[in-house]
Structure formats: structure tokens, C-alpha cells
C-alpha positions in Angstrom: 14.3 -17.8 -53.9 12.1 -14.7 -53.1 9.2 -17.0 -52.5 11.2 -19.1 -50.0 12.3 -16.0 -48.2 8.7 -14.7 -47.8 7.7 -18.2 -46.6 10.4 -18.2 -44.0 9.6 -14.7 -42.8 5.9 -15.7 -42.5 6.8 -18.7 -40.4 9.1 -16.7 -38.1 6.4 -14.1 -37.7 3.8 -16.8 -36.8 6.1 -18.4 -34.3 6.7 -15.0 -32.7 2.9 -14.3 -32.5 2.3 -17.8 -31.0 5.0 -17.1 -28.3 3.5 -13.7 -27.4 0.0 -15.1 -27.2 1.2 -18.1 -25.1 3.1 -15.8 -22.7 0.0 -13.7 -22.2 -2.2 -16.7 -21.6 0.2 -18.2 -19.2 0.5 -15.0 -17.2 -3.3 -14.6 -17.0 -3.8 -18.3 -16.1 -1.1 -18.2 -13.4 -2.1 -14.8 -11.9 -4.0 -16.1 -8.9 -2.1 -14.5 -6.1 -0.2 -17.7 -5.5 3.4 -17.7 -4.3 4.5 -18.3 -8.0 3.5 -14.7 -8.8 3.9 -13.1 -5.4 6.8 -12.8 -2.9 6.3 -15.4 -0.1 6.4 -13.6 3.3 6.0 -16.9 5.2 3.1 -18.7 6.8 0.8 -18.3 3.8 1.2 -14.5 3.4 2.4 -13.0 0.2 2.9 -9.6 -1.5 2.8 -8.8 -5.1 1.2 -6.7 -7.9 -2.5 -6.7 -8.7 -3.8 -6.2 -12.2 -3.7 -2.4 -11.6 0.1 -2.7 -10.7 -0.7 -1.8 -7.1 1.4 -3.7 -4.5 -1.0 -5.7 -2.4 -0.9 -8.2 0.5 -2.6 -11.6 0.4 -3.4 -13.7 3.5 -3.1 -17.2 4.6 -6.5 -18.1 3.3 -5.9 -16.7 -0.2 -7.8 -13.6 0.6 -6.7 -10.0 0.0 -5.9 -8.3 3.2 -4.4 -4.9 2.1 -5.4 -3.7 -1.3 -2.9 -0.9 -1.4 -1.0 0.4 -3.0 1.5 -0.7 -0.4 4.2 2.0 -0.1 6.6 0.2 2.3 6.7 -3.1 4.2 9.0 -5.1 6.5 8.7 -8.7 7.7 10.4 -11.3 9.8 9.4 -14.9 10.7 6.5 -13.7 13.0 5.3 -10.2 11.9 4.6 -8.1 8.8 4.4 -4.3 9.0 2.9 -2.3 6.2 2.5 1.3 5.1 -0.4 1.6 2.7 -1.8 4.5 0.6 -5.5 3.4 0.7 -6.8 4.1 -2.8 -10.5 3.6 -2.0 -10.4 5.7 1.2 -8.5 8.5 -0.6 -11.0 8.4 -3.5 -13.9 8.9 -1.0 -12.2 11.5 1.3 -10.8 13.7 -1.5 -13.6 13.1 -4.0 -11.3 12.1 -6.8 -12.9 11.0 -10.1 -10.8 8.0 -11.2 -13.0 6.9 -14.0 -13.5 10.0 -16.1 -10.3 12.0 -15.5 -7.5 9.4 -15.1 -4.6 11.8 -15.7 -5.9 14.3 -13.1 -6.6 11.4 -10.8 -3.0 10.1 -10.8 -1.6 13.6 -10.4 -3.8 14.4 -7.4 -3.4 10.9 -5.9 0.4 11.1 -6.0 0.3 14.4 -4.1 -1.9 13.3 -1.3 -0.1 12.3 1.9 -2.6 10.0 3.6 -1.5 6.6 4.8 -2.7 3.6 6.8 -0.4 1.4 8.8 -0.8 -2.3 9.6 0.7 -5.0 11.7 0.1 -8.7 10.8 1.0 -11.3 13.4 1.6 -14.4 11.3 1.9 -16.7 14.3 -1.7 -16.2 15.3 -3.1 -15.2 11.9 -4.2 -11.8 13.2 -4.4 -8.4 11.5 -4.1 -5.1 13.4 -5.1 -1.9 11.6 -5.6 0.2 9.8 -3.9 2.7 12.0 -2.8 6.3 11.7 0.9 6.8 12.3 0.8 7.5 16.0 -1.6 4.7 16.8 0.6 2.4 14.7 3.6 3.3 16.8 1.7 2.7 20.1 0.6 -0.8 18.9 4.2 -1.5 17.6 5.5 -0.7 21.1 2.7 -2.7 22.8 3.6 -5.8 20.8 7.3 -5.2 21.5 8.3 -5.5 17.9 11.9 -5.3 16.9 13.2 -2.0 15.5 13.9 -3.6 12.1 10.1 -3.8 11.5 9.5 -0.1 12.1 8.1 1.8 9.1 8.5 5.6 9.0 
């Protein structure tokens, strides 16, 4: 009886391990930026999490357009507007050491108020930006975008 119980426990444990490993393999295999793992924004554009858990925007040619992290975004059938906190630019400007001092890096990165703004015209597959806030607003008005796409 005790031997059967141990055998059943071992089988349940092995099945559990197989399920976990299979899930990880499926996630890694399917993580290609496709619409199955990203939110489809229309006309080949999608938004989703990269391996660092940053929200990023992919383009119509399966290329990364905005590496993020993306803070806010709006979209309709023709345009996408994005507010990004540009990790690479912040690392350079503020000389933050991301590799050796990770805790300090996250604390400093979170406090920095530096953003890029973008406008993507999906109908002509065109990217405008990065802009600072005032230049973004000027381009927004120039393109006569609807108020629903404004990002503050």
C-alpha cells in the first residue's frame, strides 16, 4: 500500500514537471512578437511585453519600433500615439549603471521624468518621433488627430 502511494506521488510529480517544462518551452517558442503574444493594434502593428517586461511596439515588418518601456498609448484605425520612457537614452544621459547596481538603477530610473512621444500613421506606414512633449503637441495638431489620441 505504502509502495503504491509513493509510486502514485512520483507519477503526479513527474506529470507536474512535464507540464511546467512544456509551458516554458511553448512560451519561449511562441515569443516572437507575433499577434499571438502581442496586442494587435491593426495594420501589422502590435504592442506587448519584451523579455525584460518592458512594453514595446512592433511594426508592420516585424521590427521593433519603440523599445520602451511604453508608459501610455492610444490608437484608432489610422494612428497610434505613444509616450515612452526611453531606457537607453536615460542610461546615457543620467549615467546609470544598469549592470552592476540593479537595485539602485531601478530606483533612479523610476524617479526620472524624461519621456519621448511618438505618432505612427498606420495608413502610410510612417513613424514620427521621438518628440519632446511640446513638439509632439505641434505635430499632433499639424496632423489634425482626434482628441481621443492625445497623451498627456
